[in-house]
DOKOL-91922 format. One record per residue (C-alpha): x, y, z; residue number from 1; residue in one letter. Coordinates in steps of 0.25 Angstrom, whole numbers. Example, Ala and Ser with C-alpha at 12.3 -4.5 7.8 and 13.67 -1.06 7.14 Angstrom:
2
<rec px="49" py="-18" pz="31" k="1" r="a"/>
<rec px="55" py="-4" pz="29" k="2" r="s"/>
***
This chain:
89
<rec px="-1" py="6" pz="62" k="1" r="m"/>
<rec px="-11" py="-5" pz="62" k="2" r="g"/>
<rec px="-22" py="-8" pz="52" k="3" r="g"/>
<rec px="-34" py="0" pz="58" k="4" r="s"/>
<rec px="-47" py="-7" pz="55" k="5" r="r"/>
<rec px="-42" py="-11" pz="41" k="6" r="f"/>
<rec px="-32" py="-21" pz="45" k="7" r="s"/>
<rec px="-34" py="-27" pz="59" k="8" r="n"/>
<rec px="-37" py="-40" pz="66" k="9" r="c"/>
<rec px="-37" py="-48" pz="79" k="10" r="s"/>
<rec px="-25" py="-57" pz="83" k="11" r="m"/>
<rec px="-34" py="-69" pz="81" k="12" r="a"/>
<rec px="-37" py="-64" pz="67" k="13" r="e"/>
<rec px="-22" py="-61" pz="64" k="14" r="a"/>
<rec px="-18" py="-75" pz="68" k="15" r="i"/>
<rec px="-29" py="-81" pz="59" k="16" r="q"/>
<rec px="-24" py="-72" pz="47" k="17" r="l"/>
<rec px="-9" py="-75" pz="49" k="18" r="c"/>
<rec px="-13" py="-90" pz="50" k="19" r="q"/>
<rec px="-21" py="-89" pz="37" k="20" r="e"/>
<rec px="-9" py="-81" pz="30" k="21" r="i"/>
<rec px="2" py="-90" pz="35" k="22" r="s"/>
<rec px="-6" py="-103" pz="33" k="23" r="g"/>
<rec px="0" py="-107" pz="47" k="24" r="k"/>
<rec px="-6" py="-108" pz="61" k="25" r="e"/>
<rec px="0" py="-98" pz="71" k="26" r="l"/>
<rec px="3" py="-102" pz="85" k="27" r="a"/>
<rec px="-4" py="-92" pz="94" k="28" r="w"/>
<rec px="-12" py="-92" pz="107" k="29" r="t"/>
<rec px="-23" py="-84" pz="113" k="30" r="y"/>
<rec px="-26" py="-79" pz="127" k="31" r="t"/>
<rec px="-38" py="-72" pz="132" k="32" r="e"/>
<rec px="-29" py="-63" pz="140" k="33" r="t"/>
<rec px="-25" py="-50" pz="133" k="34" r="n"/>
<rec px="-11" py="-45" pz="134" k="35" r="r"/>
<rec px="-9" py="-33" pz="142" k="36" r="i"/>
<rec px="-9" py="-21" pz="132" k="37" r="g"/>
<rec px="-15" py="-28" pz="120" k="38" r="d"/>
<rec px="-26" py="-21" pz="113" k="39" r="h"/>
<rec px="-39" py="-30" pz="111" k="40" r="i"/>
<rec px="-41" py="-23" pz="98" k="41" r="w"/>
<rec px="-34" py="-12" pz="91" k="42" r="y"/>
<rec px="-36" py="-5" pz="78" k="43" r="i"/>
<rec px="-26" py="6" pz="73" k="44" r="s"/>
<rec px="-31" py="20" pz="70" k="45" r="d"/>
<rec px="-24" py="24" pz="58" k="46" r="i"/>
<rec px="-31" py="37" pz="55" k="47" r="r"/>
<rec px="-19" py="45" pz="59" k="48" r="k"/>
<rec px="-10" py="37" pz="50" k="49" r="f"/>
<rec px="-20" py="39" pz="39" k="50" r="q"/>
<rec px="-21" py="54" pz="41" k="51" r="s"/>
<rec px="-6" py="55" pz="38" k="52" r="h"/>
<rec px="-6" py="45" pz="26" k="53" r="y"/>
<rec px="-20" py="48" pz="20" k="54" r="p"/>
<rec px="-17" py="40" pz="7" k="55" r="d"/>
<rec px="-13" py="27" pz="15" k="56" r="w"/>
<rec px="-22" py="15" pz="15" k="57" r="r"/>
<rec px="-21" py="2" pz="22" k="58" r="q"/>
<rec px="-19" py="-8" pz="11" k="59" r="e"/>
<rec px="-17" py="-21" pz="18" k="60" r="y"/>
<rec px="-28" py="-28" pz="26" k="61" r="d"/>
<rec px="-24" py="-38" pz="37" k="62" r="l"/>
<rec px="-23" py="-50" pz="29" k="63" r="r"/>
<rec px="-13" py="-43" pz="19" k="64" r="r"/>
<rec px="-5" py="-38" pz="30" k="65" r="l"/>
<rec px="-3" py="-51" pz="37" k="66" r="a"/>
<rec px="-1" py="-58" pz="23" k="67" r="q"/>
<rec px="10" py="-48" pz="20" k="68" r="d"/>
<rec px="17" py="-50" pz="34" k="69" r="i"/>
<rec px="16" py="-65" pz="32" k="70" r="y"/>
<rec px="22" py="-64" pz="18" k="71" r="e"/>
<rec px="33" py="-55" pz="22" k="72" r="k"/>
<rec px="38" py="-63" pz="34" k="73" r="n"/>
<rec px="35" py="-78" pz="31" k="74" r="v"/>
<rec px="48" py="-81" pz="26" k="75" r="e"/>
<rec px="55" py="-75" pz="37" k="76" r="r"/>
<rec px="46" py="-82" pz="47" k="77" r="w"/>
<rec px="49" py="-95" pz="41" k="78" r="i"/>
<rec px="64" py="-93" pz="41" k="79" r="a"/>
<rec px="63" py="-89" pz="56" k="80" r="e"/>
<rec px="56" py="-102" pz="59" k="81" r="q"/>
<rec px="66" py="-110" pz="51" k="82" r="v"/>
<rec px="77" py="-103" pz="58" k="83" r="n"/>
<rec px="72" py="-105" pz="72" k="84" r="t"/>
<rec px="68" py="-120" pz="70" k="85" r="t"/>
<rec px="77" py="-129" pz="79" k="86" r="v"/>
<rec px="83" py="-140" pz="70" k="87" r="h"/>
<rec px="89" py="-152" pz="76" k="88" r="p"/>
<rec px="104" py="-155" pz="74" k="89" r="i"/>
***
């Protein structure tokens, strides 16, 4: 659904946040050329959802969402990395 204005960021901000949370540098590149079809900036309009669920409130800010994603997946990511590492015979 998106985070509306409550919880949003640029890709550069997301990379920085993920590096802070994981304590690791991410491998990434930047190009000046926009990908076809990409939005330069997009903020979800959640008013229709809120009209159907008036008691619902966003509780997680961006940092908490990213932290939760990291904590729920880090063990799996480490296991996948170990399983894909080539070991000499």
